[in-house]
Backbone as CSV, one residue per row, in Angstrom:
resi,resn,N_x,N_y,N_z,CA_x,CA_y,CA_z,C_x,C_y,C_z
1,UNK,65.338,-1.399,8.371,66.576,-1.774,9.052,66.339,-2.478,10.427
2,UNK,66.891,-3.418,10.518,66.613,-4.274,11.927,67.394,-3.484,13.112
3,UNK,66.807,-3.868,14.325,67.565,-3.305,15.463,68.960,-3.487,15.636
4,UNK,69.487,-4.471,15.421,70.904,-4.668,15.437,71.501,-3.818,14.535
5,UNK,71.400,-3.726,13.118,72.103,-2.857,12.365,71.847,-1.322,12.784
6,UNK,70.671,-1.028,13.477,70.368,0.313,13.979,71.352,0.557,14.922
7,UNK,71.488,-0.319,15.970,72.391,-0.180,17.140,73.885,-0.025,16.554
8,UNK,74.359,-0.784,15.643,75.607,-0.801,15.133,75.835,0.581,14.451
9,UNK,74.902,1.070,13.929,74.744,2.632,13.246,74.958,3.479,14.125
10,UNK,74.541,3.570,15.371,74.479,4.423,16.534,75.873,4.421,17.179
11,UNK,76.489,3.155,17.215,77.727,2.885,17.918,78.733,3.711,16.987
12,UNK,78.497,3.277,15.653,79.479,3.918,14.546,79.391,5.667,14.693
13,UNK,78.207,6.036,14.594,78.194,7.484,14.798,78.935,8.131,16.069
14,UNK,78.690,7.315,17.091,79.275,7.710,18.357,81.020,7.885,18.269
15,UNK,81.433,6.676,17.675,82.862,6.389,17.696,83.443,7.531,16.762
16,UNK,82.921,7.884,15.610,83.449,8.641,14.559,83.122,10.216,15.399
17,UNK,82.228,10.412,15.797,82.093,11.730,16.571,83.157,12.033,17.536
18,UNK,83.393,10.943,18.277,84.623,11.114,19.298,85.810,11.295,18.482
19,UNK,86.194,10.392,17.578,87.513,10.563,16.977,87.549,11.779,15.986
20,UNK,86.433,12.611,15.644,86.570,13.406,14.628,85.786,14.818,15.333
21,UNK,86.535,15.189,16.465,85.872,16.355,17.311,85.395,17.650,16.513
22,UNK,86.365,17.831,15.567,86.200,19.069,14.519,84.876,18.973,13.847
23,UNK,84.245,17.803,13.624,82.870,17.652,13.208,81.818,17.405,13.976
24,UNK,81.928,17.817,15.169,80.887,17.564,16.065,79.644,18.103,15.936
25,UNK,79.424,19.464,15.243,78.183,19.994,14.904,77.585,19.168,13.843
26,UNK,78.301,18.615,12.971,77.702,17.885,11.808,77.141,16.500,12.454
27,UNK,77.871,15.861,13.251,77.430,14.658,13.980,76.309,14.986,14.950
28,UNK,76.087,16.045,15.596,74.877,16.396,16.445,73.609,16.475,15.564
29,UNK,74.017,17.212,14.357,72.697,17.634,13.510,72.510,15.980,13.033
30,UNK,73.460,15.100,12.654,73.077,13.746,12.189,72.142,12.915,13.229
31,UNK,72.733,13.211,14.496,72.067,12.455,15.523,70.715,12.941,15.811
32,UNK,70.350,14.271,15.368,68.994,14.802,15.582,68.044,14.341,14.643
33,UNK,68.627,14.298,13.300,67.926,13.739,12.267,67.600,12.179,12.197
34,UNK,68.542,11.341,12.721,68.416,10.150,12.890,67.273,9.808,13.983
35,UNK,67.303,10.652,15.060,66.204,10.456,16.086,64.882,10.881,15.660
36,UNK,64.819,12.005,14.984,63.384,12.401,14.332,62.991,11.437,13.132
37,UNK,63.864,11.011,12.410,63.357,10.084,11.178,63.317,8.698,11.806
38,UNK,63.653,8.161,13.055,63.426,6.739,13.467,62.681,6.592,14.717
39,UNK,62.129,7.771,15.223,61.665,7.687,16.638,60.211,7.029,16.553
40,UNK,59.580,6.670,15.538,58.187,6.000,15.444,58.593,4.516,14.752
41,UNK,59.723,4.361,14.309,60.005,2.975,13.789,60.744,2.184,14.788
42,UNK,61.749,2.738,15.245,62.772,1.917,16.498,62.168,2.682,17.800
43,UNK,61.495,1.654,18.203,61.141,2.091,19.775,61.398,0.864,20.670
44,UNK,61.278,1.085,21.890,61.599,0.486,23.040,60.195,0.443,23.881
45,UNK,59.764,-0.949,24.232,58.619,-0.691,25.122,59.076,-0.484,26.656
46,UNK,58.141,0.461,27.252,58.424,0.879,28.482,57.136,0.659,29.396
47,UNK,57.203,0.629,30.747,56.125,0.477,31.536,56.336,1.664,32.546
48,UNK,55.263,2.460,32.675,55.175,3.521,33.610,54.871,3.000,35.101
49,UNK,55.196,3.964,36.224,54.930,3.323,37.356,53.451,3.214,37.538
50,UNK,52.432,3.671,36.842,51.064,3.432,37.345,50.690,2.154,36.398
51,UNK,51.501,1.661,35.775,51.361,0.065,35.090,50.892,0.265,33.725
52,UNK,50.715,1.568,33.173,50.597,1.476,31.815,51.622,1.499,30.793
53,UNK,51.609,0.991,29.788,52.689,0.645,28.756,52.828,1.862,27.883
54,UNK,53.603,1.724,27.043,54.106,2.613,26.099,55.347,2.449,25.399
55,UNK,55.729,3.395,24.621,57.206,3.181,23.815,58.061,4.568,24.133
56,UNK,59.305,4.436,23.807,60.126,5.561,23.916,61.195,5.382,22.593
57,UNK,61.634,6.423,22.154,62.328,6.199,20.922,63.696,5.648,21.443
58,UNK,64.150,4.653,20.341,65.328,3.817,20.627,66.591,4.608,20.477
59,UNK,66.678,5.545,19.671,67.777,6.276,19.238,68.320,6.988,20.562
60,UNK,67.804,7.726,21.127,68.384,8.451,22.244,68.579,7.659,23.363
61,UNK,67.881,6.508,23.515,68.023,5.335,24.670,69.472,4.972,24.435
62,UNK,69.774,4.326,23.087,71.021,3.471,22.923,72.103,4.563,22.998
63,UNK,71.954,5.767,22.521,73.087,6.875,22.435,73.537,7.211,23.938
64,UNK,72.357,7.386,24.807,72.584,7.677,26.168,73.480,6.620,26.718
65,UNK,72.903,5.382,26.507,73.581,4.235,27.166,74.993,3.951,26.846
66,UNK,75.247,4.217,25.586,76.557,4.265,24.971,77.534,5.324,25.614
67,UNK,76.920,6.539,25.747,77.793,7.644,26.341,78.143,7.298,27.879
68,UNK,77.091,6.773,28.626,77.143,6.542,30.011,78.177,5.383,30.326
69,UNK,78.334,4.219,29.318,79.275,3.260,29.394,80.554,3.817,29.266
70,UNK,80.667,4.623,28.254,82.026,5.258,28.018,82.433,5.777,29.011
71,UNK,81.567,6.744,29.515,82.048,7.583,30.866,82.584,6.823,32.070
72,UNK,81.628,5.730,32.370,82.044,5.012,33.378,83.531,4.310,33.115
73,UNK,83.457,3.782,32.168,84.808,3.102,31.610,86.129,3.957,31.740
74,UNK,85.830,5.117,31.465,86.908,6.110,31.519,87.161,6.428,32.966
75,UNK,86.066,6.666,33.611,86.520,6.889,35.085,87.156,5.667,35.755
76,UNK,86.736,4.431,35.567,87.433,3.094,36.100,88.906,3.047,35.650
77,UNK,89.262,3.630,34.297,90.638,3.499,33.941,91.235,4.724,34.665
78,UNK,90.931,5.895,34.714,91.497,7.002,35.653,91.816,6.529,37.094
79,UNK,90.803,5.997,37.603,90.774,5.428,39.150,91.921,4.378,39.223
80,UNK,91.864,3.566,38.136,93.044,2.490,38.237,94.563,2.825,37.938
81,UNK,94.521,4.006,37.096,95.679,4.761,36.871,96.222,5.367,38.090
82,UNK,95.145,6.058,38.930,95.830,6.794,39.955,96.318,5.684,41.239
83,UNK,95.704,4.659,40.973,95.932,3.475,42.017,97.360,2.972,41.897
84,UNK,97.586,2.852,40.539,98.924,2.273,39.770,99.948,3.450,40.330
85,UNK,99.729,4.654,40.108,100.596,5.710,40.456,100.814,5.813,41.847
86,UNK,99.981,5.654,42.718,99.967,5.600,44.214,100.913,4.488,44.617
87,UNK,100.862,3.508,43.980,101.572,2.118,44.150,103.202,2.578,43.825
88,UNK,103.566,3.272,42.914,104.607,3.618,42.402,105.152,4.509,43.253
89,UNK,104.598,5.336,43.791,105.007,6.554,44.554,105.240,5.925,46.021
90,UNK,104.613,4.927,46.293,105.060,4.203,47.579,106.180,3.368,47.509
91,UNK,106.210,2.691,46.466,107.712,1.920,46.238,108.913,2.833,46.210
92,UNK,108.632,3.887,45.507,109.771,4.686,45.426,110.308,5.481,46.636
93,UNK,109.227,5.682,47.433,109.392,6.507,48.854,110.014,5.338,49.784
94,UNK,109.706,3.946,49.498,110.425,3.020,50.566,111.748,2.902,50.556
């Protein structure tokens, strides 16, 4: 499986887990299995502060990045929503 397909798989698992909260335990076990089964095949090269190279598992990195992106996206939506509400309140008060 190439990296693009692997990334799409991770995104699909994330979306399904969010949409089907009652199966959260199953998706968590699936993520753990995917991580352990692919951690040596799908890796990302990294450089440590001392200059030595290495790799880290791709699954956890991509999943964490996806979670972080969704979190920040929702924060921005909430902040913009609050701003819109404040504008509406200001207009009503005038």
